[in-house]
C-alpha positions in Angstrom: 104.6 126.3 109.3 105.9 125.6 112.8 105.6 128.2 115.6 108.9 129.7 116.7 109.2 129.8 120.5 112.9 130.8 120.4 113.3 133.5 123.1 114.4 136.8 121.6 116.6 139.2 123.6 116.6 136.9 126.6 119.4 135.3 128.5 117.1 132.3 129.1 116.9 129.6 126.4 114.5 126.7 126.0 117.2 124.2 124.9 120.9 123.8 125.2 123.5 121.1 124.8 126.4 119.5 126.7 129.9 119.6 125.3 129.6 115.9 124.4 126.4 116.6 122.4 127.9 119.6 120.7 130.9 117.5 119.6 128.6 114.8 118.2 126.5 117.5 116.4 129.6 118.9 114.8 130.6 115.4 113.7 127.2 114.8 112.2 127.1 118.2 110.4 130.4 117.5 108.8 129.2 114.2 107.5 125.5 115.0 106.6 125.4 118.8 106.2 122.4 120.8 107.6 120.6 119.0 110.5 117.3 119.2 112.4 116.3 117.9 115.8 112.8 116.7 116.6 112.0 115.7 120.2 110.5 112.2 120.1 107.0 112.0 121.7 106.7 108.3 121.4 109.2 105.8 122.7 111.4 106.3 125.7 109.0 108.7 127.4 110.1 111.4 125.1 113.7 111.3 126.2 115.1 110.6 122.8 115.6 113.6 120.5 115.8 112.5 116.9 118.5 114.0 114.6 117.7 114.1 110.8 119.2 115.7 107.7 117.3 119.0 107.5 115.9 118.2 104.1 114.5 114.8 105.1 112.1 115.9 107.9 109.0 118.0 107.2 108.2 120.3 110.1 104.4 120.6 110.4 102.0 123.2 111.7 101.7 121.3 115.0 105.4 121.6 115.7 107.1 124.4 117.7 110.7 125.5 117.4 112.3 125.8 120.8 115.6 127.2 119.6 118.8 126.0 118.1 121.8 124.1 119.4 125.1 124.5 117.5 123.1 126.2 114.7 120.7 123.2 114.4 117.0 123.9 114.9 115.2 122.0 117.7 111.5 121.2 117.4 108.7 119.3 119.2 105.0 119.0 118.8 102.7 121.6 120.4 101.0 118.9 122.5 104.3 117.7 123.9 105.4 121.2 124.5 102.4 121.7 126.7 104.0 119.1 129.1 107.5 120.5 128.8 106.9 124.3 128.7 108.1 124.8 132.3 111.4 123.0 131.7 114.7 123.8 130.2 115.9 120.9 127.9 119.6 119.9 128.0 120.6 117.7 125.1 123.4 115.3 126.0 125.3 112.5 124.1 125.8 109.2 126.0 127.1 105.7 125.1 124.4 103.6 123.4 122.3 103.2 120.3 120.3 106.1 119.0 116.8 105.9 117.6 116.3 103.7 114.5 116.1 106.7 112.1 118.3 109.1 114.0 121.7 110.0 112.4 123.8 109.3 115.5 122.8 105.6 115.6 126.0 104.2 113.9 128.4 106.3 116.1 128.0 104.3 119.3 126.5 107.4 121.0 122.9 108.5 121.4 121.3 111.8 122.1 119.5 112.1 125.4 117.2 114.8 126.7 117.7 115.9 130.3 115.5 118.5 131.8 115.2 120.9 134.8 112.4 123.1 135.9 112.8 126.8 135.2 113.1 129.1 138.2 110.4 131.8 138.7 112.8 134.4 137.3 113.6 132.4 134.2 109.9 131.8 133.5 109.3 135.5 133.9 112.1 136.3 131.4 110.7 133.8 128.9 107.2 135.3 129.2 108.7 138.8 128.5 110.6 137.4 125.5 
């Protein structure tokens, strides 16, 4: 089972979403039910999170849960997390075509991962959590 890295009792999160992404997530949940995100580690230099129906993606032992956005769990592989552990991920929705298997593909929008480095204080809060 995946490792859960969701910070507990901390004001700092590992992943969040823009209003545009939250609106698209709500639209997809209404149409498809429960969802799951997995951060792509292949194409697009890892900037394309993939959105799947929750029951159609098997989370493995090498995946880590970074948190949830709009009630949707967000995962990536442990090896990719090693590169991203010092960054906060912000999921956005922009015009374009999503990944071939990602649910947003037919909407004319695609999810995009933006990131920023944590401050020293944020890193300390995450380590305590």
